N, C-alpha and C positions, 0 to 999 in steps of 0.2 A: 504494499500500499504506500502511495507517496503522499506524504504529510506535508510536503512543501507547497501543494496545491492551496492550503489552508492558511488563512491567517491566524496568527498566534492568539488573537482575541475571540475568534469562532473555534467554537469546538464542531467537528465533523459529527453529522447526524449518521444514523444507521443507514438511511436511504442513501445518502451520499457515499458512504462506504460501499453499500451494495453495488451501486452504479459503477464506482471506480473498479471493483472486483469483476463486474461484469464486462466492463471495457477492457480490462487487461485480458480476462479471458478470451474475449472476441479477438484481440490483438495476437495472443499467443495462438489461437486457432488459425487465424489468417496467416501467420508466420510458418506455422505447421503445414497447412494446406500447400504454401507457395514451395516449402523446402519438399515436400512429397512430390509436388508436381515437377521440381527440377530434378529429383531423384528418379522419378519414373523417365523423364526425358533422357536422363543420362543412361539408365539401364536400357532403354531402347536404342540409343545410339551404340552401346556396347553390343547389343544382340546383333544388330545390322552390321557392326564392324566384323564381329566373329564370323557371321555369315559370308561377308565379303571375303574374309581371309580363307575360310574353307573353300570357296568356289576358285580363288586363287590357287590354293594348293592342287586342287583337282585339275584345273585348267594347266598349270605347270607340268604335272605328272602326264596329262593326255599329249602335251606337246613334245616332252621327253621321249615318251612311249613312240610318238609318230616318228620322231628323229632316229630314234634307234632301230626302228622297223625299216625305215628308207635307208639307213645305212647298212644295214645287214643285207637288204635286197640288193644293193649296189655292189656289196663286197661278193655275194654269191653269183651275181652276173657276171663279175670278171672272173671267177672260177670255172664256169661253164665252158670256155673254150679249151680250157685245161684238161676238163674232163673229157671233152670230145677227142683231143689229141690222144689221150690215154686209151679211149675206146679205139681209135684207129689203129695205135700200135699194136693192141691186142688182136684185132681183126685181121691184121695183115697176114699174108702167108708166112711160114716158118722162115722168111728170108731175113736173115739176121740184120741186114742192112736197113731194111724196112722197118724193123723193130727198133733198131738204134736211133734211126731219124726221129721216130714217134717219140721214143723216150726224151730224146733231145729237145724236140719241140715242147714237150710238157714241162720239161725243165725251165725252158726259156720263158713259157708261159707263166709257171709260178713266180720265177723272178722278177718278171714284169708286173705281176699283180702285187708282189710284196714291194717293189720298189715304188709303184704308185700309192701305196700305202704309207711310205716313209721309212721302210725296212731296208736298210744295207748291211751287207756282210762287213765284218771287221778282218781287215787283212793285218795278220799277225806274222806270217813265215817270214824269218829271217831277221826278225826285230827282237829287241830285248824283251823278256818276259815281263808282262804287266799284270798283276793280280787282280786289279781293278776290272780287265776285260777279258782277262784269260784264266783257264784253271789248268793247272798241270796236272795231267794224268799218268806221266811217266817221264824217264830221264833217257837220255841216250848218250855214249861217249862222244865228248866233242871230236870233231875231225879237225885236222890242220886248217887254220884260218878261221875257225869258228870260235868265238868267245862264250865263256861261261854264261849261262841264263838266256842264252839265245833260243828262239823257238826254231826246231828243226823239222817239225811235222805238225801238221793239223789233223787230229782225228775227228773232229766236228766243228764246223764253221761256226763262229760266233756271230750274232746279229745286233744292230743298233735301231731302235725304234726313234726316229727323228735324233734327238740328244740323249736319250736314255737306254742304257743297255738293255736289250731284250732277252739276251741269253749269251753267256760268257762262251768263248771259244775253248774247246778242249784240245790241250797241246802236248806235244813231247818236248822237253828243254833240254838242251845241251849241257852237260857238266864234264869237267876235266877230270879223269881218273885220278885217284889218289887222295 
């Protein structure tokens, strides 16, 4: 109750006190109604934002799936001519030259598809062994003029995918006897 409204010479009456309390009650009710309205509005905004976010996630997932499907389709289309060459090689008569030619075409086809995807072989033969790009699977006696830790044989090629190692080369490394 606000006693500043009354002069010190006047005594508040019961009716004036009740009126003041009713006014305060109405003011509090109005403030509460306004706060509830703001809360309802904020909750509705939150629900709309949440729905927008869910729709965004679904759209991004659909778009990514579409990109992956298209990329997969393109890659498979690139391998189909390689498959055709393999089938031709197998269908050729037992002519060794025809079979060899078919296998060579297949190899060139695979290499072309891999190169188009950014895959390139790592050239390590005759170079100093580098464990970041090669895996030593054995050693061989170093011949004259070949330094220790030189790659003398590649048993399995290594490959880079753009600037990242896709698969290390498996190599035989020269070691001096003794």
